[in-house]
C-alpha positions as a LaTeX table, in Angstrom:
\begin{tabular}{lrrr}
\hline
Residue & $x$ (\AA) & $y$ (\AA) & $z$ (\AA) \\
\hline
Met1 & 95.69 & 82.38 & 145.65 \\
Thr2 & 99.45 & 82.71 & 145.70 \\
Tyr3 & 102.16 & 80.84 & 143.78 \\
Arg4 & 105.71 & 79.74 & 144.96 \\
Val5 & 108.57 & 78.81 & 142.77 \\
His6 & 111.03 & 76.21 & 144.10 \\
Arg7 & 114.52 & 75.48 & 142.76 \\
Phe8 & 115.41 & 71.81 & 142.85 \\
Asn9 & 118.98 & 70.97 & 141.90 \\
Ile10 & 118.98 & 67.47 & 140.46 \\
Arg11 & 121.27 & 64.75 & 138.80 \\
Met12 & 118.75 & 62.86 & 136.59 \\
Thr13 & 120.59 & 59.50 & 137.17 \\
Arg14 & 120.40 & 59.45 & 141.00 \\
Asp15 & 117.96 & 62.01 & 142.47 \\
Gln16 & 114.56 & 60.34 & 141.51 \\
Asp17 & 113.76 & 59.45 & 145.17 \\
Ala18 & 114.75 & 62.86 & 146.43 \\
Leu19 & 112.52 & 64.61 & 143.73 \\
Glu20 & 109.64 & 62.28 & 144.76 \\
Gln21 & 109.97 & 63.02 & 148.41 \\
Phe22 & 110.07 & 66.76 & 147.64 \\
Leu23 & 107.00 & 66.76 & 145.48 \\
Asn24 & 104.96 & 64.68 & 147.98 \\
Gly25 & 106.05 & 67.06 & 150.75 \\
Leu26 & 104.58 & 70.19 & 149.03 \\
Asp27 & 101.48 & 71.68 & 150.60 \\
Gly28 & 99.88 & 73.08 & 147.48 \\
Glu29 & 99.22 & 71.95 & 143.94 \\
Val30 & 101.96 & 71.48 & 141.43 \\
Val31 & 101.25 & 73.77 & 138.48 \\
Ser32 & 104.34 & 73.20 & 136.32 \\
Val33 & 107.80 & 71.63 & 136.33 \\
Ile34 & 110.33 & 73.46 & 134.14 \\
Pro35 & 113.75 & 71.81 & 133.58 \\
Asn36 & 116.89 & 73.90 & 132.91 \\
Val37 & 118.63 & 72.10 & 130.05 \\
Thr38 & 122.33 & 73.01 & 129.30 \\
Val39 & 124.65 & 71.79 & 126.48 \\
His40 & 127.98 & 70.58 & 127.59 \\
Ile41 & 130.94 & 69.11 & 125.70 \\
Phe42 & 130.18 & 67.13 & 122.53 \\
Trp43 & 126.44 & 68.47 & 122.44 \\
Ile44 & 125.62 & 66.39 & 125.52 \\
His45 & 122.48 & 67.84 & 127.10 \\
Arg46 & 122.12 & 67.83 & 130.96 \\
Val47 & 119.39 & 68.96 & 133.22 \\
Asp48 & 121.05 & 71.03 & 135.96 \\
Phe49 & 117.99 & 71.98 & 138.05 \\
Leu50 & 114.06 & 72.10 & 138.00 \\
Leu51 & 111.93 & 75.07 & 138.83 \\
Ile52 & 108.65 & 73.76 & 140.37 \\
Val53 & 105.76 & 76.14 & 140.44 \\
Glu54 & 103.28 & 75.48 & 143.42 \\
Lys55 & 99.86 & 77.11 & 143.83 \\
Thr56 & 98.92 & 77.58 & 147.43 \\
Asp57 & 95.85 & 78.96 & 149.10 \\
\hline
\end{tabular}
């Protein structure tokens, strides 16, 4: 059993279809999706990228 970590750059307002295609294209089982949340001007929070952990055989 091995694990792979993928980095998926994302804009939450427009990349929903790209994320769906990416997840459906994975060969193994998705163990976790970890968002990287940053704070910008005026305390606006934004997700810059996702780390996706995949378990493969």
